[in-house]
N, C-alpha and C positions, 0 to 999 in steps of 0.2 A: 561611465560604468557599463557593465556587459548588458546584453539583453537576456530576458528570460530563457530564451532557447540556448544561448551560450552557457548559461549557468547549469542548465539541465544536461547538456551535451558533455560538459566537462567531466572526464573520467578520473575522478579524484576521490578515493575511499576516504571516509571519516573514521576517526577513532571509535571503537566499539563502546566506550564508556568515557566518562570525564575523569581525568586524574584528580584524586582527592584534593591536593593543594590548589587545583585550578577551579574547583566548583564554585566558589564565591565570585571569582572573576567572570566565568562563563554566565553565571546566573544574572549578573549585572548587565552584561552585554545582551543577553537574551531578553531580559526584562525591559531594557530601553527600546530595543527593536520591536517587541510586541506592542509597547506602549505606543509608538509611533503609528503602527498599523490600526490599532484600536481608536485612536484619536482622529486620524486623518483618513484611514482606509483609502489611500491612494495607490495607484500602481507602482509609484516610486518606493513607498514604504514596503509594499509587498515584495518588490524586488530585493530590497535589502534584507528581508527576513530569508529569502531564498539564498542569497549569498552568504549569509552568516556561517552555517556549518563548514563549508568548504574553505572559508577564509580563516576561520580560527581553529578548526579541529581537523586538519589534514593529517591522515595516517601515511606517513612516508616510509617507504621500505629502504632498508640499507643492506649491505652485503650479509648473506646467511638468511636465516628464517626469522630474524627478530624485527620488530618494528620500532623505529625511533621517532617519536612525534616531536614536532617542533614545540618549544614551550608555549603552552596554551595561555598562561597568564599574560605573557608579553603580547601575544596576538590579540587577546581581549582588550588589553589597555589600548593598543593601537585602534582597535574597532571603535572604542568609546571616544577616542581622539578624533574620529572620522577620517581616519587614514585609509579609506576604502579602495582607492584606485591602486595604491601600492600593495595592499593586501591581495587584491584581485590579481594583480600581476604575478605575485609570488605564487598564488594558487595555480595560475596557469602554467607557470614554469615546473610545477610538480606533477602535472597531469601524467597519469600512467598510459602508456601506449597500449592500445587495444590489440592484443596478440591474436591474430586470426588462427584459430586451431582447426586442423583438418583431421584430428584424431577421431577414431571411432570409439565405441563403447569400451571402456576399460574397467575390469573389476578392481585393479589396483587403485585407480583413481578414486572409486567410490569408498573403498576402505580407508584411504589416506583421509578423505573428506570426513568419514564417519568418526575416525579416530580424533580428528581435530574437534568436532562437535563434542565428543565425549570429554576431552580434556578441558573444555570450557564448561562442563557441567550440564550439557543439553543432551541428556540421554535419550529423551524421546525422539529428538532430531536425528541423533546418531542411528537409531533403529530405523527410522524412515528413510535415511539415505542408503542403508544396506539394502532395502528391499525396492528401492526405486531404480528407474532406468537412468538416472543422472542427467546432467545438462547435455543437450544435443550439441554435437560439434558446430563450431562457429565457422560454418562454410556457406557457400553459395546455395547449396541444396537446402539447408535449413532456412536460410533467408527467403528463398522463394516460396517455401511452405508457409512461412509466417505471412507473407503477402497474401497467398491464397486464403488463409485462415482469417484474414482481416479484410473482408470485401468492402467495396464501395456501398454507401447507402445515402438516401436523402436526409436532409436536415429536418427533423421533426417540427411540427407546429405545436408550440407550448400551449397547453390548456389554460383556460382562465383560472387564476388563483383566487379562490373564493374563501379560503380559510387562513387564519393567522397562522404563521410558521411557529414552530416549537421554540420556546424561549427557556433556556436552562436558568433556574433560579439560584440564589446565593447558596442554598443548602444542597445543590447538586454535587455529589461526590466524584468529581472528575479524576482524582487520584485513583480510585478503585477501577476506573475504566482503563486508565493507563496501566495499571497492574494486570489487567485481564489480558493484554497482549501476550503472546507466547515469548518466553525468554529467548533473547537473540534475534528478535524481529528485525528484518532488513530495513535499510533505509531506502527511501524513494529517490527521485531525481535530484533533490537538493542536498541530500546527504544527512538530513536531520534524522535521528533515530529515536525511537521511544525511550531507550535507555538514557539518552541525553536529557530528556525531560524528567525522568524519574530521578536522575542523579542530582538535579537542582531543585526538585519540588519542595524539599524541606529547608532550603537555604532561607534565612530570614531576610526578608526584603520589605520595603514600604508597601508594595503591592506584590503579594505572593505570586509565585509562577502560576499556580493552579487557578487563581483568580483571573489573572490575565488570559489563560488558556480558555477558561469558560466564557469570557467575553469575546474572544476570537471565534470560538465555535458558534456563538450566537450570531455573529456577522455572517459566517458561512452558512449556517442552517437557515437563515433568513434569505439566502440568495443575494445578500447585499454587497459582496465582495466585487470589485471591478469585473465586468463580463470579459474584459481583454485577457485576464489572467486565467480564465477557466480552462482553456486547453492545456495549460502547463500544470496548475495545481490539481486538476482532475485527470491529468495523464499519469505517466508512470514509466519505470524501467521494464522493458520487455524481455522475458527469459523464456527460452524454448527448452521444454523438458522431454526426453525420450519417454514414449509411453510405455514401454517394456524394457526389460533387461536383455532382450535379444538384439544383437547387433544386425541381424538380417531384417528386423522391423524397424524402419526408418520413420514411422509416423511420430509426430511430435504433439505435445500439449503446450499451448502458450499460456504463460502465467504473467500477470502484470503485478509489479511492486509499486504500489500507489505512494503518493506523498503522505508522510506521517500525519500531518494536520488533517488532510482530507480523510484518512482512515479513522482518526479519532473522532471527527465529526460524525462520520457514518456509524460508528459504535455508539455514540452518545444518542443518536437518533433511533438506533436499533433498540437500545434499552427503554427508551421512553414509549415506544409503540409496541413493546414486546407482548403485553397482555391482549391488546387489540388484534395483533397478528395471529396470536395463538387461537382466539375465539373464531377468527375468519377461516383459517386454513385446516385446523384439526377437525376431525381425525383422518382426513384424506392424505395428509402428508406429515412427515416427521423431520423435515429439513429446516423449518423456520420456528423459533421460539419453542423448541422441544429438546430437552436434554437427552443425551445418549440416543440420538436418532438412529444412528447406525446399528446399535445393539438391538433397538426395537425392531428394525427391519429384519435382522438376522433371526432373532428368537421368534418374532411373529410369523415369519415365512416358514420357519422350521416347524412350528406347531401347526400351521395350517396344512403343511404337506403330510405331517403325520396323522392328522385327523382325517384327511380326505383320500391319500393316495391309494390305499388297498380297497376301499369301499366304493368308490366313485370312478367308473371307467371314463367318464367325459370330463375329469378333472385335469386342468392344464395350468401350467405356470408359464407365464409370457413376460419376458424381460425385454424392455425397450431401451435403447440408448440412442438418443438423438445426436446426430453428427454435428460437431462444432457448435452446440446449442447456445453457449454463451456469446459467441461472436456473430450469431445469425438472427436472434429474436429481434422483432421490430421495436425500435425505439419509440415510435409513435404509439404503439400498443401499451408499451411500459408507461409512458407519461399519462395516457388515458386512463388506464387502470388505477395508476397511482392517484390521479385527481378524484376517482370515484371513491376509493377505499381508503386512501391515506393522504387526503389533502394537506394535512399539517406538515408533511415532509416534501410536499410538491416543489416549493421554491428551490430547495437544495438539489433535488433530482433534475429538475429542469436546468439549474445552473451547471451541474456536472454533465449531463447527457443531452442537453439541448443543442449542443454544438458538437464539434468533432475533436475530442482531446487528442494529444500526441503521445505516442509511444516511442521510447528510445532503446535501440539495440545497437550493439558495437558495429553491425553491418549498415546501419542507417536509421531512418525515422519513418514511422507509420502513423496514419491517422486512424483513430478508432471511430468507425462511422455506423456500426450496427452492434446491437447487443449490449451487454455489460461486461465489465472487466472481471475476469476470474482472479479474484484477489481483493476486490471491493467488499467490505463487510455488508453493504447493502445489496450486493450483486444478486 
């Protein structure tokens, strides 16, 4: 079987959704794989869970703009028959060559991408694409900027865990958490998508998929998954976005598309500590546990300016933007503060950020050694 790194590096897109006829077959394959992870919690079981999407849900391009998937039902049957080596060999043979683009910003590229999103019913994403700077060109300059924005850092010392981790009870509605992800949420390194889980959540099984997912999240939230896999499951696909739509401005914003199961766990923990976070942080901030935070900033600042601008000569508005803040903040400070204020999620935070997760980009691989990942729900 492959290594975790080989699975994560394999550039093979997965289907955006499960074909209707194949849902029962994929549900059985996923259920059996989740069961093995929950019952044994071994590195081998986790590896098979990572392999599953690229082995049975490959999205293979043919001539033209259409996508012709391999019959998912057949692949799932082979998976259940433990034909894993040949399935992985088939997946490797379908790998998409990473095309190194040297193109600069193109308005046409953005428009085409926005149209594609609109045709898929993702109007919000289509609008955001139109006002974004797009993905930075996949060239050596972008790669060097990514390296600079992910500096080396020390391995933090994990604080003592003095509180029991969060445990999701049987009545926790994990389906609602899955539905809270934006439509069309991208896949992480394994290729598993939120939509894949939603597509099979209602399939009748002896152990429903949502029940298995809840058990899996409890393993992760307690920091009980094998430490050897944390740099893979807590890592992600690294994407460089242009900060502006101006071709003359070459600055980038690194975004990490984390593993779906990691983001699901983080969202579940965010939900459970939401009230506690609101009490701790408000009213000084509107970024955590606060609905419509951006709107509050805009309207609050506008009111403040209207109230003071004409009558107070000493009134000043000072905006601060910290450079590369997500990738520079001390992880030791993060762990220490988490131990003080949110000890119930400390096992998970230590598991994710106590080491150096890996980030995969078409140009190569980086280690995330400082800060948090811009894309982590707990970030």
